[in-house]
C-alpha positions as CSV (number, residue, x, y, z in Angstrom):
1,M,29.4,26.6,-5.5
2,L,32.3,28.9,-4.7
3,L,34.4,27.3,-7.5
4,A,31.6,28.0,-10.0
5,V,31.6,31.7,-9.0
6,I,35.4,32.0,-9.3
7,G,35.3,30.3,-12.6
8,I,32.7,32.7,-14.0
9,L,34.8,35.7,-12.9
10,G,38.0,34.3,-14.3
11,L,36.6,33.3,-17.7
12,E,35.0,36.8,-18.0
13,R,38.4,38.4,-17.6
14,L,39.8,36.2,-20.4
15,L,36.9,37.1,-22.7
16,T,36.8,40.9,-22.1
17,G,37.3,41.5,-25.8
18,S,34.5,39.2,-27.0
19,P,31.0,40.3,-25.8
20,V,29.3,37.3,-27.5
21,W,31.5,34.7,-25.9
22,R,31.2,36.5,-22.6
23,R,27.4,36.1,-22.8
24,I,27.8,32.4,-23.7
25,A,30.2,31.9,-20.8
26,R,27.8,33.7,-18.4
27,W,24.9,31.5,-19.6
28,G,27.0,28.3,-19.2
29,W,28.4,29.1,-15.8
30,G,25.0,30.3,-14.7
31,L,23.6,26.8,-15.5
32,L,26.5,25.2,-13.7
33,L,25.8,27.5,-10.7
34,A,22.1,26.6,-10.7
35,Y,22.9,22.9,-11.0
36,S,25.4,23.2,-8.1
37,I,22.8,24.9,-5.9
38,V,20.1,22.3,-6.7
39,F,22.5,19.4,-6.2
40,N,23.5,20.6,-2.8
41,L,19.9,21.2,-1.8
42,L,18.9,17.7,-2.8
43,A,21.9,16.2,-1.1
44,S,21.1,18.0,2.0
45,V,17.5,16.8,1.9
46,E,18.6,13.2,1.4
47,A,21.2,13.5,4.2
48,H,18.5,14.8,6.6
49,A,16.1,12.0,5.5
50,V,18.8,9.3,6.1
51,A,19.7,10.9,9.5
52,N,16.1,10.8,10.7
53,Y,15.8,7.2,9.5
54,L,18.9,6.1,11.4
55,V,17.8,7.9,14.6
56,G,14.3,6.4,14.2
57,N,15.9,2.9,13.9
58,S,17.9,3.5,17.0
59,F,14.8,4.6,19.0
60,L,13.0,1.5,17.7
61,H,15.7,-0.9,19.0
62,Q,15.5,1.0,22.3
63,E,11.7,0.4,22.4
64,R,11.2,4.2,22.3
65,V,8.5,3.6,19.7
66,D,6.7,7.0,19.8
67,E,10.0,8.8,19.2
68,A,10.8,6.3,16.4
69,V,7.5,7.0,14.7
70,E,8.2,10.8,14.8
71,R,11.6,10.3,13.2
72,F,10.4,7.9,10.5
73,Q,7.6,10.3,9.6
74,K,10.1,13.1,9.2
75,A,12.3,10.9,7.0
76,L,9.3,10.2,4.8
77,A,8.3,13.8,4.6
78,L,11.8,14.6,3.3
79,E,12.0,11.6,1.0
80,P,8.5,10.2,0.2
81,E,9.8,7.5,-2.1
82,S,12.0,5.9,0.5
83,A,11.2,2.2,0.9
84,Y,13.3,1.7,4.0
85,S,11.7,4.6,5.8
86,R,8.2,3.1,5.1
87,V,9.4,-0.2,6.4
88,G,10.8,1.4,9.6
89,L,7.5,3.3,10.2
90,G,5.5,0.2,9.5
91,I,7.5,-1.8,12.1
92,A,6.9,0.9,14.6
93,Y,3.2,1.0,13.8
94,C,3.0,-2.8,14.4
95,K,4.4,-2.3,17.8
96,I,1.7,0.1,18.8
97,G,-1.2,-1.8,17.3
98,R,-1.6,0.2,14.1
99,V,-1.2,-2.9,12.0
100,D,-3.5,-2.0,9.1
101,E,-1.6,1.2,8.5
102,A,1.7,-0.8,8.7
103,I,0.5,-3.2,6.1
104,I,-0.2,-0.3,3.7
105,L,3.3,1.0,4.3
106,F,4.9,-2.4,3.6
107,Q,2.9,-2.8,0.4
108,K,3.9,0.7,-0.8
109,A,7.6,-0.1,0.1
110,L,7.3,-3.2,-2.1
111,E,5.9,-1.1,-5.0
112,I,9.0,1.1,-4.7
113,E,11.5,-1.8,-4.1
114,P,10.0,-5.2,-5.1
115,N,13.1,-7.1,-4.2
116,S,13.2,-6.0,-0.6
117,A,13.4,-9.1,1.5
118,E,12.8,-6.9,4.6
119,A,9.6,-5.5,3.3
120,Q,8.3,-8.9,2.2
121,Y,9.2,-10.3,5.6
122,D,7.6,-7.5,7.6
123,L,4.5,-7.6,5.5
124,G,4.2,-11.3,6.4
125,C,4.6,-10.3,10.0
126,G,1.8,-7.8,9.8
127,L,-0.5,-10.1,8.0
128,L,0.2,-12.9,10.5
129,Q,-0.5,-10.4,13.4
130,I,-4.1,-9.9,12.1
131,G,-4.7,-13.6,11.4
132,R,-4.1,-13.7,7.7
133,G,-1.6,-16.5,7.9
134,D,-2.2,-17.9,4.5
135,E,-1.2,-14.6,2.9
136,A,1.7,-14.2,5.3
137,I,3.2,-17.5,4.2
138,I,3.4,-16.2,0.6
139,H,5.4,-13.1,1.7
140,F,7.7,-15.1,4.0
141,Q,8.4,-17.4,1.1
142,K,9.2,-14.5,-1.2
143,A,11.5,-13.0,1.4
144,L,13.4,-16.3,1.5
145,E,13.5,-16.5,-2.3
146,I,15.1,-13.0,-2.4
147,E,17.5,-13.6,0.6
148,P,17.5,-17.2,1.9
149,D,19.4,-16.2,5.1
150,F,17.2,-13.2,5.9
151,P,15.6,-14.7,9.1
152,E,19.1,-14.7,10.6
153,A,18.8,-10.9,10.7
154,R,15.6,-10.9,12.8
155,D,14.8,-11.4,16.4
156,S,15.0,-15.1,17.5
157,A,11.9,-14.8,19.7
158,E,9.9,-13.3,16.8
159,N,11.1,-16.1,14.5
160,N,10.1,-18.7,17.1
161,N,6.6,-17.2,17.5
162,M,6.0,-17.3,13.7
163,A,7.4,-20.8,13.5
164,W,4.9,-22.0,16.2
165,S,2.0,-20.5,14.3
166,F,3.1,-22.0,10.9
167,A,3.6,-25.4,12.6
168,T,0.5,-25.6,14.7
169,N,-2.3,-23.5,13.3
170,P,-5.5,-25.5,13.1
171,E,-6.3,-24.1,9.6
172,D,-4.6,-26.0,6.8
173,S,-4.0,-22.9,4.6
174,K,-2.1,-21.2,7.5
175,R,0.4,-23.9,8.1
176,N,3.7,-24.5,6.3
177,G,6.0,-27.0,7.8
178,T,9.1,-26.1,5.7
179,L,8.9,-22.5,6.6
180,A,8.2,-23.3,10.3
181,V,11.4,-25.5,10.4
182,K,13.5,-22.8,8.7
183,L,12.4,-20.2,11.3
184,A,12.5,-22.5,14.3
185,E,16.0,-23.9,13.4
186,D,17.3,-20.3,13.1
187,A,15.9,-19.4,16.5
188,C,17.4,-22.5,18.1
189,Q,20.8,-22.1,16.5
190,R,21.1,-18.5,17.8
191,T,20.1,-19.6,21.3
192,Q,22.4,-22.7,21.1
193,Y,19.5,-25.0,21.6
194,K,19.2,-24.0,25.3
195,E,15.8,-22.4,25.3
196,T,13.0,-24.9,26.2
197,I,10.3,-23.0,24.4
198,M,12.3,-22.7,21.2
199,V,13.4,-26.3,21.1
200,G,9.8,-27.3,21.7
201,T,8.7,-25.1,18.8
202,L,11.3,-26.8,16.6
203,A,9.9,-30.2,17.5
204,A,6.4,-29.1,16.5
205,A,7.8,-27.8,13.2
206,Y,9.5,-31.1,12.4
207,A,6.2,-32.9,13.2
208,E,4.3,-30.6,10.8
209,A,6.9,-31.2,8.1
210,G,6.4,-35.0,8.6
211,R,9.9,-35.4,10.1
212,F,8.7,-37.4,13.1
213,D,12.1,-39.0,14.1
214,E,13.5,-35.5,14.5
215,A,10.4,-34.3,16.2
216,I,10.7,-37.0,18.8
217,S,14.4,-36.5,19.5
218,T,13.9,-32.7,19.7
219,A,10.8,-33.0,21.9
220,R,12.9,-35.2,24.3
221,K,15.5,-32.5,24.3
222,A,12.8,-29.9,25.2
223,C,11.7,-32.2,28.1
224,A,15.2,-32.5,29.4
225,L,15.7,-28.8,29.3
226,A,12.4,-28.2,31.2
227,S,13.3,-30.8,33.8
228,Q,16.8,-29.2,34.3
229,S,15.2,-25.8,34.8
230,G,12.6,-27.2,37.2
231,N,9.7,-25.8,35.1
232,Q,7.1,-28.5,35.7
233,E,4.5,-26.8,33.5
234,L,6.8,-26.7,30.5
235,L,7.9,-30.3,31.2
236,Q,4.3,-31.5,31.3
237,K,3.4,-29.6,28.1
238,N,6.4,-31.1,26.2
239,Q,5.7,-34.6,27.5
240,E,2.2,-34.3,26.1
241,L,3.6,-33.1,22.7
242,L,6.1,-35.9,22.7
243,A,3.3,-38.4,23.2
244,L,1.7,-37.0,20.0
245,Y,4.8,-37.2,18.0
246,L,5.4,-40.8,19.0
247,K,2.1,-41.6,17.4
248,H,3.2,-39.6,14.3
249,Q,0.6,-36.9,15.0
250,P,1.4,-33.2,14.7
251,Y,0.1,-30.7,17.3
252,R,-2.7,-28.2,16.6
253,D,-3.0,-25.1,18.7
254,R,-6.3,-23.3,18.6
255,Q,-4.6,-20.1,19.7
256,A,-2.0,-20.2,16.9
257,N,-3.7,-17.8,14.5
258,T,-1.3,-15.0,15.6
259,H,1.5,-15.9,18.0
260,K,2.3,-18.6,20.5
C-alpha cells in the first residue's frame, strides 16, 4: 500500500506539465491503491479464518470440544465457503451429540469440495452413528475411491468400531465385508496386532468377507492375546466366535447398528 502511494506521488512529479496524463495516472494509481487495500483486507480475513480453524482443530484433539466449536464457528463466519471448517465443526458436533447438524455440515462441505475424502468419511461416520449404515457404506467407499489410504489418517479405535459394525450388523444392507476388512486391518497394523478387541474385530471382518481360513487363524490369535492378558471374559467371547468361524458362519451382533 505504501509503495502505491509513493508511486502516485513520483509519477505526478514527472507529469507536472501534462494535466491529462496526470489525471490518467491518478486514476490508474487510485485503482491500484484500492486493489491493494481490498487484497490486504481479504488476506487478513482468510488468515484469521485459517488461524481459528487451526486452533479449533487443536482444541478438538485435546477433547476441549466446546472451545473447538467456538473456533470453528468463528472460522466459518469469516469464510462461509470453507469446506474444511465445516468438516471440523461437524466432527465437533458429532462428539457432543448434535449429529443431525453435523451431517448437514458434511453434506455442505461436499457441495463445496466434492473430492474431499475427509468429508466423505466423516459423513459416513455421522450416518453410521444414527443407524443409517447402508448410506454410510456408500460414503466410506467414496472416501476410499478418492484416497485409498485415508483410513490410516484416522483413529484406530474409530476404525475398529466401524469395522465391527460393517462386519456383524444383522441387517444385510448395513454390512460390507471388504470395507470391514480394510478398516480392521488398518486398526490392527497400527496397534501391531497386540489389541485383543481389534484382532477379534479383524477375525469377524474376515468371516463376513468369506475368508474363513483367515478368520479362524485371526480368532485364535485373539484368544491367545486374551489368555495372555488374563481377561477371561474376552477369552470366552473369542472362543465362541472361533467356534462359529470353524463352522464357516459369520457373527451377527444385534447391537452393531452403531458401534461395538
